[in-house]
C-alpha positions in Angstrom: -39.2 49.4 132.4 -37.2 47.3 129.8 -37.5 43.3 129.7 -33.7 43.4 130.7 -34.4 45.6 133.8 -37.6 43.5 134.6 -35.9 40.2 134.5 -33.0 41.6 136.7 -35.4 43.0 139.1 -37.4 39.7 139.3 -34.1 38.1 140.1 -33.4 40.6 142.9 -36.9 40.2 144.4 -36.4 36.3 144.6 -33.1 37.0 146.4 -35.1 39.4 148.8 -37.6 36.7 149.6 -34.9 34.1 150.0 -33.1 36.4 152.4 -36.1 36.6 154.5 -35.4 33.1 155.6 -31.7 33.3 155.5 -29.8 33.1 158.8 -26.2 33.9 159.8 -23.8 33.5 156.7 -20.8 32.7 158.6 -19.9 29.5 156.7 -22.8 29.5 154.4 -22.4 28.5 150.7 -20.2 30.9 148.8 -21.5 33.7 146.9 -25.1 32.8 147.4 -24.7 30.0 144.9 -26.3 27.4 146.9 -23.1 25.3 147.3 -19.3 25.8 147.5 -17.7 28.3 145.0 -15.3 26.9 142.6 -11.7 27.0 144.0 -12.8 25.8 147.4 -12.3 28.9 149.3 -16.0 29.5 150.0 -15.2 29.8 153.8 -12.5 32.4 153.2 -14.7 34.4 150.9 -17.4 34.4 153.7 -15.0 35.4 156.3 -13.8 38.2 154.1 -17.4 39.4 153.6 -18.3 39.2 157.4 -15.1 41.2 158.2 -14.7 43.7 155.4 -17.9 43.9 153.5 -20.8 43.6 155.7 -19.8 46.7 157.9 -19.3 48.8 154.5 -23.0 47.8 153.6 -24.4 49.5 156.8 -24.3 52.9 154.9 -26.0 51.6 151.8 -28.6 49.9 154.1 -29.6 53.5 155.3 -31.5 53.9 152.1 -31.3 50.8 149.9 -34.1 48.7 151.7 -37.7 48.2 150.8 -39.6 51.5 151.7 -36.2 53.5 151.7 -35.6 56.6 149.7 -33.7 54.4 147.2 -36.7 52.1 146.9 -37.4 53.7 143.3 -37.1 52.2 139.7 -33.5 52.5 139.2 -32.6 52.3 143.0 -34.4 48.7 143.3 -31.6 47.2 141.2 -29.6 47.4 144.5 -31.6 46.5 147.3 -30.5 45.0 150.8 -32.6 43.6 153.6 -33.5 44.9 157.0 -31.1 42.6 158.9 -27.5 42.9 158.0 -26.9 39.1 158.4 -29.0 38.5 155.3 -27.1 40.7 152.8 -24.6 38.4 151.1 -27.0 37.0 148.6 -28.8 40.3 148.0 -25.4 41.9 147.2 -24.7 39.2 144.7 -28.1 39.5 143.3 -27.7 43.2 143.0 -24.3 43.0 141.4 -26.0 40.7 138.7 -29.0 43.0 138.1 -26.6 45.8 137.6 -24.7 43.8 134.9 -22.0 42.3 137.1 -18.5 43.8 136.4 -19.4 44.8 132.8 -17.2 44.0 129.8 -13.8 45.1 128.8 -10.7 46.1 130.6 -12.2 49.4 131.9 -15.5 47.9 132.9 -16.6 48.4 136.5 -19.6 47.7 138.4 -22.2 50.4 139.1 -21.8 49.2 142.8 -18.4 50.8 142.6 -18.9 53.5 140.1 -21.9 55.2 141.8 -20.6 55.6 145.5 -17.2 56.8 144.1 -18.8 59.5 142.3 -17.7 58.3 138.9 -21.0 57.3 137.2 -22.7 59.6 135.0 -25.9 59.1 136.9 -26.1 60.8 140.6 -26.0 58.9 143.7 -28.2 60.6 146.3 -25.8 59.1 148.8 -22.9 61.1 147.6 -19.6 59.6 147.0 -18.9 57.7 150.5 -16.3 55.5 148.8 -13.7 57.2 147.0 -11.4 55.3 144.5 -8.6 55.5 146.9 -10.5 54.5 150.0 -10.3 51.1 151.7 -14.1 50.6 151.5 -13.5 51.0 147.6 -10.8 48.5 147.5 -12.6 45.9 149.7 -15.7 46.1 147.7 -13.7 45.7 144.5 -12.2 42.4 145.8 -15.6 41.2 146.8 -17.0 41.9 143.3 -14.0 40.1 141.7 -14.7 37.2 144.0 -18.2 37.0 142.6 -17.0 36.7 139.1 -13.8 34.6 139.5 -13.8 32.9 143.2 -10.6 31.0 142.6 -7.6 32.9 144.2 -9.7 36.3 144.4 -8.4 36.8 148.0 -4.8 36.4 147.1 -2.7 39.1 148.6 -5.7 40.9 150.3 -5.0 42.4 153.6 -6.8 41.7 156.8 -7.4 43.8 159.8 -10.6 45.5 161.3 -12.9 47.9 159.5 -13.0 51.3 161.1 -16.3 51.9 162.3 -18.0 54.9 160.8 -19.3 57.8 162.7 -22.9 58.0 163.3 -25.3 59.6 161.0 -27.4 61.2 163.9 -26.2 63.8 166.4 -26.4 67.4 166.9 -24.6 70.2 169.2 -28.0 72.0 169.1 -26.3 75.3 168.6 -24.9 77.6 171.3 -21.2 78.2 171.4 -18.6 75.5 171.2 -16.7 77.2 174.2 -19.7 76.2 176.5 -19.5 72.6 175.5 -15.7 72.7 176.0 -15.7 74.1 179.4 -18.4 71.7 180.8 -16.8 70.0 183.5 -13.6 71.9 183.1 -11.7 74.1 185.7 -11.9 77.9 185.5 -8.2 78.2 184.7 -8.5 76.1 181.6 -7.7 78.1 178.4 -10.2 78.3 175.6 -9.6 77.1 172.2 -9.9 79.4 169.2 -13.5 80.5 168.6 -14.6 78.1 165.6 -16.2 81.0 163.9 -12.6 82.6 163.4 -11.7 79.7 161.3 -13.9 80.8 158.6 -11.5 83.1 156.4 -10.9 83.5 152.9 -9.7 80.1 151.3 -11.3 77.9 154.1 -13.1 74.7 152.9 -11.9 75.5 149.4 -13.2 72.7 147.1 -15.2 71.1 149.9 -18.9 70.1 150.2 -19.8 72.9 152.4 -19.1 76.4 150.9 -18.4 79.5 152.7 -18.2 83.2 151.1 -18.7 85.4 154.0 -15.9 85.4 156.6 -15.2 86.1 160.2 -14.0 89.8 161.1 -12.3 90.4 164.4 -13.8 93.9 165.5 -11.7 93.9 168.7 -8.2 93.7 167.5 -5.4 94.8 169.8 -4.6 97.6 167.3 -8.0 99.1 167.3 -9.3 100.5 170.5 -13.0 100.2 170.7 -13.5 100.5 174.5 -15.2 97.2 175.1 -14.4 94.2 177.2 -12.2 91.5 175.6 -13.5 88.2 174.7 -12.9 85.6 177.4 -9.8 83.5 177.2 -10.5 81.0 180.0 -13.4 79.0 181.1 -13.6 81.0 184.3 -13.7 84.5 182.2 -16.4 82.7 180.1 -18.6 81.9 182.9 -18.2 85.3 184.6 -19.3 87.1 181.4 -22.1 84.7 181.0 -23.6 85.3 184.7 -23.5 89.3 184.0 -25.0 88.8 180.6 -27.8 86.5 182.0 -28.9 89.2 184.5 -28.9 91.9 181.7 -30.6 89.9 179.0 -32.9 87.2 180.6 -35.1 89.6 182.7 -37.4 87.9 185.2 -36.8 90.7 187.7 -33.0 90.3 187.8 -30.9 93.1 189.2 -29.2 94.9 186.4 -31.7 93.7 183.8 -31.7 95.7 180.5 -34.9 97.3 178.7 -35.9 99.1 175.8 -34.1 102.4 175.1 -33.2 102.6 178.8 -30.1 100.5 179.3 -30.0 99.1 182.9 -31.5 102.1 184.4 -34.6 101.9 186.8 -37.3 104.1 185.1 -38.6 101.5 183.0 -41.0 102.0 180.1 -44.2 102.1 181.9 -45.3 101.5 185.6 -47.0 98.6 187.0 -49.9 101.0 188.0 -50.5 101.7 184.2 -49.9 98.1 183.4 -52.7 97.0 185.7 -55.2 99.4 183.9 -54.6 98.1 180.5 -57.9 96.0 180.7 -59.7 99.3 180.2 -57.9 99.7 176.8 -59.2 96.4 175.9 -62.8 97.4 176.3 -63.5 95.0 179.4 -65.9 96.1 182.3 -63.4 95.2 184.8 -59.8 93.7 185.5 -60.3 90.0 184.5 -59.1 87.3 186.6 -56.9 85.8 184.0 -55.4 89.2 183.3 -51.7 88.0 183.2 -52.7 85.4 180.4 -54.7 87.8 178.4 -51.8 90.4 178.4 -49.5 87.8 177.1 -51.9 86.6 174.4 -52.7 90.3 173.2 -49.1 91.5 173.0 -47.8 88.2 171.5 -45.5 86.9 174.4 -45.1 83.7 176.4 -45.9 83.3 180.1 -43.0 81.3 181.6 -42.7 79.0 184.5 -39.9 81.1 186.2 -41.2 83.7 188.4 -41.3 87.2 186.8 -43.2 89.2 189.2 -44.9 92.7 189.3 -47.1 94.2 191.9 -50.8 93.8 191.3 -53.3 96.6 192.4 -52.9 97.5 196.0 -49.6 95.6 196.5 -46.2 97.1 197.4 -43.7 95.3 195.5 -41.1 95.4 198.3 -43.4 94.0 200.8 -44.5 91.2 198.4 -41.0 90.3 196.9 -41.9 92.0 193.8 -45.6 91.4 193.6 -47.9 88.4 192.9 -48.5 89.1 189.4 -46.8 87.2 186.6 -45.2 89.2 183.5 -44.6 87.7 180.2 -41.1 87.1 179.2 -40.9 90.1 177.2 -41.4 92.4 180.2 -39.4 92.7 183.4 -39.7 94.6 186.6 -36.7 96.5 187.4 -34.6 96.4 190.7 -32.0 98.5 192.4 -28.6 97.2 193.0 -29.6 96.5 196.6 -32.4 94.3 195.3 -35.4 96.8 196.0 -38.2 96.5 193.6 -39.2 99.7 191.7 -42.5 99.0 190.4 -41.4 100.2 186.9 -41.7 97.7 184.0 -39.2 97.4 181.2 -39.7 95.8 177.8 -36.9 93.6 176.8 -35.2 91.7 174.0 -37.6 88.8 174.5 -40.6 90.8 173.1 -39.1 89.8 169.7 -36.7 87.0 170.3 -38.3 84.5 172.7 -41.4 82.5 172.2 -43.0 79.5 173.0 -43.5 75.9 171.6 -45.9 73.7 173.7 -46.4 73.5 177.4 -44.0 72.0 179.9 -47.0 69.1 180.6 -46.7 68.1 177.1 -43.0 67.1 176.8 -39.5 67.6 178.3 -38.2 71.0 176.9 -41.5 72.5 175.7 -42.7 75.8 176.8 -40.8 79.1 176.6 -38.0 79.1 174.1 -35.4 81.7 175.0 -33.8 82.9 171.8 -36.1 81.5 169.4 -37.4 83.2 166.6 -40.5 84.8 168.2 -43.4 84.6 165.5 -45.9 85.5 168.4 -45.1 89.3 168.8 -47.7 92.1 168.3 -44.9 94.5 168.6 -45.9 98.1 169.6 -49.6 97.5 170.4 -48.9 98.2 174.1 -48.0 101.7 173.1 -51.5 102.0 171.6 -53.2 100.7 174.5 -51.4 102.8 177.0 -52.4 105.8 175.0 -48.7 107.0 175.0 -45.4 105.8 174.0 -43.3 103.1 175.7 -40.2 105.0 174.3 -38.7 107.4 176.9 -39.2 111.0 175.9 -41.8 110.4 173.1 -45.2 111.3 174.7 -47.5 110.0 172.1 -47.7 106.6 170.4 -45.5 106.6 167.4 -47.8 106.7 164.3 -46.3 103.8 162.6 -46.3 100.1 162.7 -43.1 98.0 162.7 -44.8 94.9 161.1 -47.6 94.4 158.9 -48.5 91.1 160.3 -48.5 89.7 164.0 -45.1 88.0 164.4 -43.1 90.0 162.1 -41.2 93.3 162.3 -38.7 95.5 160.5 -36.5 96.0 163.4 -33.5 96.6 161.0 -35.0 99.7 159.5 -31.6 100.7 158.0 -32.6 104.3 156.9 -34.4 105.2 160.1 -31.5 103.8 162.3 -28.8 105.5 160.4 -30.9 108.7 160.1 -31.5 108.8 163.9 -28.0 107.9 165.0 -25.7 109.4 162.3 -23.6 111.9 163.9 -23.6 113.9 160.9 -26.9 113.8 158.8 -25.2 115.5 155.9 -28.2 117.6 154.9 -26.8 118.8 151.6 -25.4 115.5 150.4 -27.5 114.3 147.6 -26.3 110.9 148.1 -27.3 110.9 151.7 -30.7 112.3 150.9 -31.1 109.7 148.2 -30.3 106.9 150.6 -32.6 108.3 153.4 -35.5 109.1 151.3 -35.5 106.8 148.2 -34.0 103.5 149.2 -36.7 100.7 149.3 -38.1 99.5 152.5 -37.0 96.2 154.0 -40.5 94.9 154.7 -41.6 92.3 157.0 -38.8 90.5 158.9 -39.0 87.2 161.2 -36.0 87.5 163.8 -33.4 84.9 163.4 -33.0 82.5 166.3 -30.3 83.4 168.8 -29.1 79.8 169.4 -27.4 79.9 166.0 -25.4 83.0 166.6 -22.3 80.9 167.9 -22.3 79.3 164.5 -22.6 82.4 162.2 -19.4 84.5 161.2 -21.7 87.3 160.0 -25.3 88.4 161.2 -28.6 89.6 160.0 -30.6 88.1 157.0 -28.1 89.3 154.4 -24.7 89.4 156.3 -25.0 93.2 156.9 -22.5 93.3 159.8 -19.8 90.9 161.3 -21.0 88.7 164.0 -18.2 90.1 166.2 -19.9 93.7 165.7 -21.5 93.2 169.1 -22.9 96.6 169.3 -25.9 96.0 167.0 -27.3 93.6 169.3 -27.8 96.3 171.8 -29.5 98.7 169.5 -32.8 98.8 171.2 -31.3 99.0 174.6 -29.3 102.1 173.8 -30.1 104.7 176.5 -30.1 107.6 174.1 -27.6 108.5 171.5 -24.3 110.4 172.3 -21.5 109.6 174.5 -23.5 108.6 177.7 -25.4 106.0 175.6 -22.6 104.8 173.6 -20.6 104.2 176.7 -23.4 102.1 178.3 -23.5 99.8 175.1 -19.5 99.4 175.3 -19.5 98.5 178.9 -22.2 95.8 178.8 -22.3 94.3 175.2 -19.5 91.7 175.6 -21.4 90.2 178.6 -24.7 90.3 176.7 -23.4 88.7 173.7 -21.6 85.8 176.0 -25.0 85.0 177.4 -27.0 85.2 174.1 -24.5 82.8 172.2 -24.7 80.3 175.0 -28.3 79.4 174.2 -29.1 76.1 173.0 -32.0 75.0 170.7 -34.5 72.9 172.2 -34.6 69.2 171.5 -37.3 67.7 169.7 -39.8 66.3 172.3 -41.0 63.3 170.8 -39.6 60.1 169.4 -38.0 60.1 166.1 -38.2 57.5 163.3 -34.3 56.8 163.5 -34.2 54.8 160.2 -36.0 57.6 158.2 -34.0 60.3 159.9 -30.8 58.6 158.9 -31.9 58.5 155.3 -32.7 62.3 155.8 -29.3 62.7 157.0 -27.6 61.2 154.1 -29.8 63.1 151.6 -29.1 66.4 153.4 -25.5 66.0 153.1 -25.1 64.3 150.1 -27.8 64.5 147.6 -26.9 66.8 144.6 -30.2 68.9 143.8 -28.4 69.8 140.7 -27.6 66.4 139.4 -28.0 66.2 135.5 -31.1 63.8 135.6 -33.0 66.1 137.8 -32.9 69.2 135.4 -33.2 71.7 138.0 -34.1 74.9 136.4 -32.5 77.1 139.1 -28.9 78.0 138.4 -26.1 75.9 140.2 -24.5 77.6 143.1 -20.8 78.5 142.4 -19.4 75.9 144.7 -20.3 73.1 147.1 -21.6 69.6 146.5 -25.2 70.8 145.7 -26.7 69.5 148.9 -28.6 71.1 151.7 -25.4 71.0 153.6 -23.6 73.0 151.0 -25.6 76.0 152.2 -26.7 75.4 155.6 -23.7 73.5 157.1 -22.8 69.9 158.0 -24.2 68.5 161.3 -24.0 64.8 161.1 -20.9 63.3 163.0 -20.2 61.1 159.9 -19.9 64.1 157.6 -18.5 66.5 160.0 -15.5 64.3 160.4 -15.2 63.8 156.7 -12.5 65.8 155.2 -14.2 66.0 152.0 -17.0 68.2 153.8 -15.0 70.3 156.3 -11.4 71.4 156.9 -11.9 70.7 160.4 -14.6 69.1 162.6 -14.5 72.5 164.6 -16.4 73.9 161.6 -19.5 71.6 162.6 -22.9 73.5 162.0 -21.3 76.6 160.9 -23.1 78.3 157.9 -21.7 81.2 156.2 -22.9 81.2 152.4 -24.7 84.3 151.1 -26.7 82.9 148.4 -27.1 85.4 145.7 -30.4 87.2 145.5 -31.6 86.0 142.1 -30.5 82.3 142.9 -32.2 82.0 146.2 -35.1 83.9 144.6 -36.9 84.8 147.8 -38.6 88.1 148.4 -36.0 90.7 147.6 -37.3 93.6 149.5 -34.8 93.1 152.5 -31.9 92.8 150.4 -32.7 95.7 148.2 -33.1 97.9 151.1 -29.4 97.2 152.1 -28.3 99.2 149.0 -24.7 100.5 148.4 -25.7 103.9 149.6 -27.0 102.3 152.9 -23.8 100.5 153.3 -21.5 103.6 152.6 -23.4 105.8 155.0 -23.9 103.0 157.6 -20.4 102.2 157.6 -19.8 105.4 159.9 -22.5 104.4 162.3 -21.6 103.7 165.8 -23.1 100.0 165.5 -21.0 99.4 162.7 -17.4 99.7 164.3 -16.3 102.5 162.2 -13.0 102.4 164.2 -11.9 99.4 162.1 -12.5 100.8 158.7 -9.3 99.9 156.8 -8.2 99.6 153.3 -7.5 95.9 153.8 -11.0 94.3 153.5 -10.0 91.5 155.5 -9.6 93.8 158.5 -12.6 96.2 158.1 -15.3 95.2 160.3 -17.9 97.9 159.4 -20.6 97.4 156.8 -19.9 94.1 155.1 -21.9 94.4 151.9 -19.9 97.5 150.6 -18.7 97.0 147.2 -15.0 97.3 148.3 -15.6 94.5 151.1 -17.6 92.3 148.8 -14.9 92.3 146.1 -17.4 90.8 143.5 -19.4 88.7 145.8 -23.2 89.0 144.8 -25.5 90.5 147.4 -28.1 87.9 148.7 -29.5 86.4 151.7 -27.4 84.3 154.4 -28.4 80.7 154.5 -28.7 80.2 158.3 -27.5 77.2 160.5 -30.5 74.9 161.0 -30.3 73.9 164.7 -33.8 73.8 166.5 -35.4 74.7 163.0 -38.4 72.7 164.1 -39.1 75.2 166.9 -38.5 78.3 164.8 -41.4 78.4 162.2 -42.5 80.1 160.0 -39.7 80.3 157.7 -37.8 82.4 155.2 -36.4 85.8 156.2 -39.8 87.3 156.3 -41.9 84.5 158.0 -43.8 83.8 154.7 -44.1 80.0 154.9 -45.6 78.3 158.0 -44.1 74.8 157.7 -40.6 73.0 156.6 -42.7 71.2 154.1 -43.6 74.2 152.3 -40.1 75.3 152.1 -39.2 71.9 150.5 -42.2 71.8 148.2 -43.0 75.4 146.8 -46.3 74.2 145.1 -47.9 73.8 148.6 -47.0 77.1 150.0 -50.4 79.0 150.9 -50.9 82.6 149.5 -53.1 84.0 152.3 -52.9 82.2 155.5 -53.5 82.5 159.2 -52.1 80.6 162.2 -54.7 79.3 164.5 -55.3 81.2 167.8 -55.3 80.1 171.4 -59.0 79.1 172.1 -60.9 81.9 174.0 -62.4 81.3 177.3 -66.3 80.7 176.9 -67.3 83.5 179.0 -64.8 85.9 177.4 -65.7 85.0 173.8 -65.9 87.9 171.4 -64.4 90.5 174.0 -60.7 89.7 174.2 -57.9 89.1 171.6 -56.0 85.8 171.9 -52.6 85.2 170.4 -51.4 82.4 168.4 -52.0 78.9 169.8 -48.6 77.3 170.9 -50.0 74.1 172.5 -48.0 71.4 170.7 -50.8 68.7 170.4 -53.3 71.2 169.2 -51.5 73.7 167.0 -48.2 72.2 165.9 -47.9 70.2 162.7 -45.6 67.3 163.4 -45.6 65.8 160.0 -44.8 69.1 158.0 -42.9 70.7 160.7 -44.4 74.1 161.7 -47.6 75.6 162.8 -51.1 74.8 161.8 -52.9 77.2 159.7 -56.0 78.0 157.9 -55.8 78.9 154.2 -58.0 82.0 153.1 -59.1 83.3 150.1 -59.4 86.9 148.6 -62.6 88.1 150.1 -62.9 85.9 153.0 -63.5 87.7 156.5 -60.4 89.7 157.4 -59.0 89.9 154.0 -60.7 93.0 153.0 -60.3 95.7 152.2 -59.1 94.7 148.7 -55.7 96.1 149.0 -55.1 92.9 151.3 -55.9 90.7 148.3 -53.6 89.8 145.2 -53.5 92.9 143.1 -53.0 91.1 140.0 -56.3 89.0 140.3 -58.8 91.3 142.2 -61.7 92.2 139.9 -62.4 95.5 141.5 -59.7 98.1 141.7 -56.2 97.0 142.3 -54.7 100.5 141.6 -54.3 101.2 145.4 -52.6 98.0 146.2 -50.2 98.4 143.4 -49.4 102.0 144.1 -48.7 101.1 147.9 -46.3 98.4 146.8 -44.6 100.8 144.3 -44.2 103.5 147.0 -42.7 100.9 149.5 -40.2 99.8 146.9 -39.1 103.3 146.2 -39.4 105.0 149.7 -38.4 103.7 153.1 -41.0 105.3 155.1 -44.4 104.6 153.5 -44.5 101.1 154.4 -44.7 102.1 158.1 -47.7 104.3 157.5 -50.5 103.1 160.0 -51.6 103.9 163.3 -51.7 100.3 164.8 -54.8 98.7 165.9 -57.4 100.5 167.9 -60.0 97.6 167.6 -60.2 94.1 168.4 -61.3 93.2 164.9 -58.2 95.0 163.5 -55.7 93.2 165.9 -57.5 89.9 164.6 -56.9 90.9 161.0 -53.4 91.4 161.8 -53.0 87.5 162.1 -53.6 87.1 158.5 -50.4 86.9 156.5 -50.8 87.7 152.9 -47.9 87.0 150.6 -49.2 89.6 148.0 -48.1 92.4 150.1 -45.0 94.2 149.8 -42.0 92.5 151.4 -44.2 89.4 152.3 -43.6 87.3 149.3 -43.3 83.4 149.8 -41.3 82.8 146.5 -38.0 81.3 146.1 -35.9 78.3 147.4 -37.3 76.6 144.4 -34.5 74.2 143.8 -36.0 71.8 146.4 -38.9 71.3 143.9 -36.8 68.4 142.5 -37.2 66.2 145.6 -39.6 63.4 145.8 -42.4 63.5 148.7 -40.4 60.5 150.3 -37.3 62.4 150.2 -38.9 65.4 151.9 -40.4 63.3 154.7 -37.0 61.8 155.4 -35.3 65.2 155.3 -38.0 66.6 157.7 -37.5 63.5 160.1 -33.7 64.4 160.2 -34.2 68.1 160.8 -36.1 67.2 164.0 -32.9 65.7 165.3 -30.8 68.9 164.8 
């Protein structure tokens, strides 16, 4: 620190200490001078300060207070107090510490230059006072009064200061239509879908950037044979009610299930389910069978009744039975309400999880529509000794995830190959796509509660959000006209329910002051400011903040025309970040090759009816070259509603906490989430799932799940192919070969027969970032943040 800065800082500290004893400044001595200011208008200056300046400083006080994120070497030159009534002398002292109004005709105080965005040094709070704003004009008058009190208020206007919108507040996801219809009559017409506002040219030059756009897959000129979107609150409620029965399960009439639509056969019988303890190697049916089934197969037990008949029970005589299924299973019922004793696997096996228990706080427990990182997808097929897929008699000799909690549900080559109406056996381009395209690797399912704020879907924007059929890919009751017709008849209602879901609210108290600092940083801090020397290339547009990619949420910024064209765009994120800029594991985006896009466009799920020479009207595969028109392929930055409840992070679930996302250096290489404690009398005999108890397993400081860091060679990390191939001292060749094969063939990644022993299931809890598709690299531009800024951002994210 130079002597000049040291002297100015000392003067500011003296002013801070003086302010600690200061009271109300109404009528106090002018300009902090200890006496009346020259010109005899001290009272007028004080009145102007109280009316026009003190409210403006509320924003500055968010960060420029002792202990705030601006409490750093340069930021200490402008510091305010905890109480607003004490800030007049501190403002004067800060003005002096920053060199007053400077010298010369063009000189201006940094107090004006930085918040107006005209200082060469960046302002982490952005530019809240543009040159043409009332705040800028008022502060310019006040600083002129500091320098020349006499006559400084001549010609200044009066009037109240418009109150700023708050920094904290969140819609918590869902779809805006449900908020709109709250308390309104069924006949009320719905406003435009906010996602439909995201079209080419929207938000041009604004802080939030969009480069992927809404497509209407249900235009009047394109008959797709599906129910129209609702137009009134009554239609919305009707579709929601039908969709809830279809999607939620819990024994509802009409519930949907895995490759069975809403039929009554189910994936397996309750009688078979009741015998699963035999496959677990237990001597008899345990008294906590329901919990153990949920733990082993990676699902949550909810508080809502979800019955099945236990041994010896008649389901119709016992209202479905006295057993409790996990949320990923549902017993099927006839249209007259009779119970079948057949069980179906539903969407929640991958898309719903659990955070905490209801006794730990309001809103804790089962999380519908969250990103379920609990699932041990497909293990029940192994334990049943046959496939749960209708028509397939044996367990499929593949695994759909290398690690518990991940999957590869969007297996493009397999889906297109199985569903394609013409597999083009002699087309070399098709064979090249089907046999040589890289595998997508591990995927962590996105949260449903963000669907109402995404114009495109999947990790790379592969399809338009209005391409509803893809959401029912695993409900398709067999390819062909019958199955396709069932999807057409039901998909609108299902989507309406799914898009209504809200993210759970953070269950504990929030440090409001710290969260407000985080809100400012999230929306306004330029991570590519010159002095930060960010080595990652700057995005093509936006203001360089988190909001630039992930959307605006704070009411103050949502209502700021510098951020959004209209507040209706609140929370919408639709920026596909180029592959090499985001830098995360490329396996998923590489698997969505041009060949996959070209052959996928004719797939039933991609709405081939909409294929059009006009790319703005074409609703089929969205990453084809003719649709992208020069936009680079990459990963879609998601909205961040309920981000605290959707760990682990990145598209492949490679990072267990938000802290690790923001600080790349702290990401573990091989890690394992903690497991639910085993009951003492069952220790060593059963497999427990990931622990979801909030007090025991959730890291509230780093925002995510607690985990153990493992080293290569620790128990469960063998054989050697589980370790980092570049560092292993023995033989890395097999691991390197498997990664190479997975990167050049879509099927080798699936090789495996699932876990047949408890030890194998335990080992699948280990997440190894050296394995194909599971890298934890990327998002490195947040390395320029300070730890204090990361803590503030994390506190803010709790509020979304």
